[in-house]
N, C-alpha and C positions, 0 to 999 in steps of 0.2 A: 685545489683551485690555484690558478696562476693569477698574476696581476691583471691580465686582460679579461678575466671573467670566464675563461674557457678551462675545462678540466684537462688533465693530462691525457685522458682517453680521446678527447676531441682532437687534440694536437697530434696524437699518434695516428688517428684515422686520416687526418689531412695529409700527414707525411707519407702514408702508405698508399694513398689513392692514385699515385702515378706521378709522372714528371709534370712539373709546372713551369710556367714562364715567369718573367720578372714581376708581372702583375699579380700572379698567384692563381691564374686560371689553369685548370688541368687540361691536358691535351686529350681530346675525345676522339679524334678521327686519325687513326694511324696511317690511312691511305693517302692523306693529303701530302705529307712530306715526300712520299714516293713519287707522286705525280709532279710535284714541284722539282724534285731532283731530275726526273726524266725530261721535263721541259727545259731545265737549265742545261742538261747534257745536249739536247737537241740544238739549242741556241748556240752553245759553245762549238759544236760541230759545224754548224752553218757559218758562223763568224770565222772559224778557222779555215774552212774551205774557201770562202770568199777572199780572205787574207792571202792564202797561198796562191790563188789565181791572180790577184793583183800583183803579188811579188814576182810571179812568173812573167807577167806582162812587162813589169819594170825591168827585169833582166833582159828581156827581148829588145826593148826599145833602147836601153843603154848599149847593149852589144851591137845592135845594128847601126846605131848612130856613130859610135866610136870606131868600130872596125870596118863597116861597109860604107859609111857616109850617107846612109839613107834612113829616114824615119819610118820605122815599121815595127809593129808589135810581134810579128811572127819570128820565132827562133826555134830551130831544131837542134837540140843538144847532141843528137846522134850524127848529124852531118858535119863534116870537117869544114872549117872556115879556111878558105884559101889564103895564101900569104900575099896575094896580089895587092890587096888594099894597103898592106903594111909597106909595100915597096915605095910608097910616096914619102915615107919618113926617112928612108936611108939615102 
């Protein structure tokens, strides 16, 4: 017997029953963490995609404002920007 009134066999059974959280409850549903991880992965992908789109729009408006002198979100990275807008600086 230990000081808390439980035998060593009771403590051994509790320790071998599976993972437990800080409160001492054992984890009974192994599918729940998988579902949570999938939902977190989905949310991370959506947030990352929206962030990439916003960053692309920011690149477009900064490029068009500084180089072309017009406020526009559209920017085609494959099209060459003419040197004509930069002639004003020389």
